[in-house]
VEXZA-820047 format. One record per residue (C-alpha): residue number from 1; x, y, z; residue in one letter. Coordinates in steps of 0.1 Angstrom, whole numbers, plus 5000, padded with zeros to 4 digits. Each point is the difference from the previous one (the first is absolute). Example, Ala and Ser with C-alpha at 12.3 -4.5 7.8 and 13.67 -1.06 7.14 Angstrom:
# residues 2
PT   num      X      Y      Z   residu
PT     1   5123   4955   5078        A
PT     2   5014   5034   4993        S
# end
This chain:
# residues 201
PT   num      X      Y      Z   residu
PT     1   9323   7893   6081        M
PT     2   4977   5012   4972        P
PT     3   5002   5029   4976        Y
PT     4   4968   5021   5007        I
PT     5   4990   5030   4978        L
PT     6   4983   5026   5021        N
PT     7   4975   5025   4985        I
PT     8   4987   5031   5018        E
PT     9   4976   5023   4981        T
PT    10   4975   5011   5026        S
PT    11   5011   5036   5000        T
PT    12   5018   5024   4977        K
PT    13   5031   4980   5006        N
PT    14   5005   4974   4972        C
PT    15   5024   4976   5018        S
PT    16   5014   4966   4990        V
PT    17   5027   4980   5019        A
PT    18   5016   4967   4995        L
PT    19   5008   4981   5032        A
PT    20   5021   4969   5007        K
PT    21   5004   4985   5035        D
PT    22   4976   5027   5012        G
PT    23   5023   5028   4990        E
PT    24   4995   5025   4972        A
PT    25   5024   4994   4971        V
PT    26   4988   5027   4976        V
PT    27   4973   5027   5005        C
PT    28   4986   5025   4975        K
PT    29   4973   5026   5009        E
PT    30   4988   5034   4991        I
PT    31   4975   5022   5017        A
PT    32   4986   5027   4977        E
PT    33   4973   5026   5004        M
PT    34   4978   4979   4978        G
PT    35   4997   4962   4997        Y
PT    36   5025   4984   4975        S
PT    37   4994   4964   5010        H
PT    38   4986   4989   4966        A
PT    39   5031   5013   4983        E
PT    40   5026   4991   5025        K
PT    41   4991   4968   5017        L
PT    42   5008   4974   4973        H
PT    43   5031   5020   4990        V
PT    44   5013   4998   5036        F
PT    45   4993   4963   5002        I
PT    46   5020   4993   4968        E
PT    47   5028   5023   5011        E
PT    48   5003   4984   5034        I
PT    49   5002   4964   4986        L
PT    50   5026   5012   4974        S
PT    51   5021   5016   5027        E
PT    52   4998   4968   5021        A
PT    53   5008   4978   4970        N
PT    54   4968   4981   5005        L
PT    55   4972   4988   4978        Q
PT    56   4963   5000   5009        F
PT    57   5003   4962   5004        S
PT    58   5024   5006   5029        D
PT    59   4973   5016   5022        L
PT    60   4985   4979   5027        N
PT    61   4972   5023   5010        A
PT    62   4985   5035   4995        I
PT    63   4990   5022   5030        A
PT    64   4976   5028   4995        V
PT    65   4986   5028   5022        S
PT    66   4963   4994   5004        Q
PT    67   4989   5034   5013        G
PT    68   4985   5021   5012        P
PT    69   5009   5027   4976        G
PT    70   4994   5013   4965        S
PT    71   4975   4978   4982        Y
PT    72   5018   5006   4966        T
PT    73   5034   4994   5014        G
PT    74   4990   4968   5018        L
PT    75   4982   4987   4969        R
PT    76   5031   5004   4979        I
PT    77   5023   4984   5026        G
PT    78   4977   4971   5008        V
PT    79   4992   4993   4963        S
PT    80   5037   4999   4992        A
PT    81   5007   4977   5030        A
PT    82   4972   4976   4992        K
PT    83   5009   4999   4963        G
PT    84   5036   4991   5008        L
PT    85   4989   4973   5025        C
PT    86   4976   4984   4976        Y
PT    87   5025   5000   4972        A
PT    88   5029   4988   5021        L
PT    89   4979   4976   5022        D
PT    90   5015   5015   5032        I
PT    91   4982   5011   5032        P
PT    92   4987   5035   5007        L
PT    93   5005   5016   5034        I
PT    94   4979   5029   5012        A
PT    95   5011   5026   5025        V
PT    96   4983   5027   5020        D
PT    97   5011   5034   4986        T
PT    98   4997   5017   5034        L
PT    99   5023   4973   5015        E
PT   100   5026   5007   4973        V
PT   101   4997   5037   5008        L
PT   102   5003   4995   5037        A
PT   103   5031   4979   4997        S
PT   104   5019   5029   4985        Q
PT   105   5005   5014   5035        I
PT   106   5016   4984   5030        S
PT   107   4990   5009   5036        I
PT   108   5009   4987   5035        E
PT   109   4967   5009   5016        E
PT   110   4965   5013   4990        G
PT   111   4978   4994   4970        L
PT   112   5003   5006   4963        I
PT   113   4970   5013   4980        I
PT   114   5005   4998   4962        P
PT   115   4976   5022   4980        M
PT   116   4993   5001   4963        I
PT   117   4982   5029   4985        D
PT   118   4964   4994   4989        A
PT   119   4994   5037   4990        R
PT   120   4985   5028   5019        R
PT   121   5004   4992   5037        M
PT   122   4995   4963   4996        E
PT   123   5028   4975   5005        V
PT   124   5006   4963   5001        Y
PT   125   5017   4991   5032        S
PT   126   5008   4971   5024        A
PT   127   5019   4998   5033        I
PT   128   5032   4978   5005        F
PT   129   5021   4994   5030        D
PT   130   5038   5003   5000        K
PT   131   5003   4964   4986        N
PT   132   4977   5009   4971        Y
PT   133   4971   4979   5013        Q
PT   134   4967   5015   4991        K
PT   135   4980   5009   5031        I
PT   136   4972   5019   4982        R
PT   137   4986   4990   4966        D
PT   138   5001   5022   4970        T
PT   139   4974   5027   4998        K
PT   140   4990   5028   4976        A
PT   141   4994   5029   5024        E
PT   142   4996   5038   4999        I
PT   143   5026   5018   5020        L
PT   144   4987   5023   5027        T
PT   145   5016   5018   5030        Q
PT   146   4990   4969   5021        E
PT   147   5016   4974   4978        S
PT   148   5023   4977   5020        F
PT   149   4996   5022   5031        S
PT   150   4993   4969   5022        E
PT   151   5035   4988   4994        L
PT   152   5025   5010   5027        N
PT   153   5032   4982   4988        Q
PT   154   5024   5016   4976        M
PT   155   4984   4999   4966        I
PT   156   5020   5000   4968        Y
PT   157   4981   5010   4968        F
PT   158   5013   4990   4966        V
PT   159   4987   5004   4965        G
PT   160   4989   5026   4975        D
PT   161   4973   5013   5023        S
PT   162   5023   5009   5028        S
PT   163   5002   5037   4991        Q
PT   164   4963   5002   4995        K
PT   165   4994   4983   5034        A
PT   166   5026   5023   5017        K
PT   167   4978   5031   4993        T
PT   168   4970   4984   5018        I
PT   169   5012   4976   5027        I
PT   170   5027   5013   5024        Q
PT   171   5010   4984   5033        K
PT   172   5034   4999   5018        E
PT   173   5002   4962   4994        N
PT   174   4994   5003   4963        F
PT   175   5031   4998   4977        I
PT   176   4997   5004   4962        F
PT   177   5027   4983   4980        A
PT   178   5003   5024   4971        E
PT   179   5026   4978   4982        N
PT   180   4977   4970   4997        V
PT   181   4974   5008   4974        I
PT   182   4993   4970   4977        Y
PT   183   5002   4962   5005        P
PT   184   5029   4983   4981        S
PT   185   5005   4966   4986        A
PT   186   5033   5000   5019        N
PT   187   4981   4996   5032        Q
PT   188   4981   4970   4987        M
PT   189   5030   4977   4997        T
PT   190   5006   4983   5035        K
PT   191   4963   4996   5008        K
PT   192   4993   4984   4966        K
PT   193   5029   4975   5004        A
PT   194   4984   4988   5032        T
PT   195   4965   4997   4984        L
PT   196   5016   4981   4971        Y
PT   197   5015   4974   5024        L
PT   198   4967   4998   5018        Q
PT   199   4982   4995   4967        K
PT   200   4977   5028   5008        S
PT   201   4989   5006   4964        F
# end
């Protein structure tokens, strides 16, 4: 199975993970009040390879979060990923940021709605089922008291907009996972191994 370097920079969390056989071997991440991606990303990459006793030439692919999210953060992450892929002549795998965020919670029934803050009362969101299959495409939407009111299943909200949403949308079937705030490169590993084997580059 391949070594895949996973890069997630779509939010305040600058996150890098090395995966082998679909499992994270090493992960480094930091979520600060401001964005530190430009300073931290390449340092994390070098530290991870050093800790794993690997060279850049040992990597088989790079996986990067493609958004939605912070334009600046995404630009830094995608630029780094593309640069490494071109230099090493290895494939690039893109992953939906909201899928990465949704996969940080496990449920038996209901739906998962990951939300990324887009300032004021706007969020980027999508809807996933319990198997992390997207059942509503990503939207940039303004939260109102009527948002998601048509959904009667148990709804689990995750992401850095959960607390903001909690002040506006409240129903008995709405659950806000306060401990799941940012997407992480750790959650990219298994999905990306599958995409690598399928040559979905």
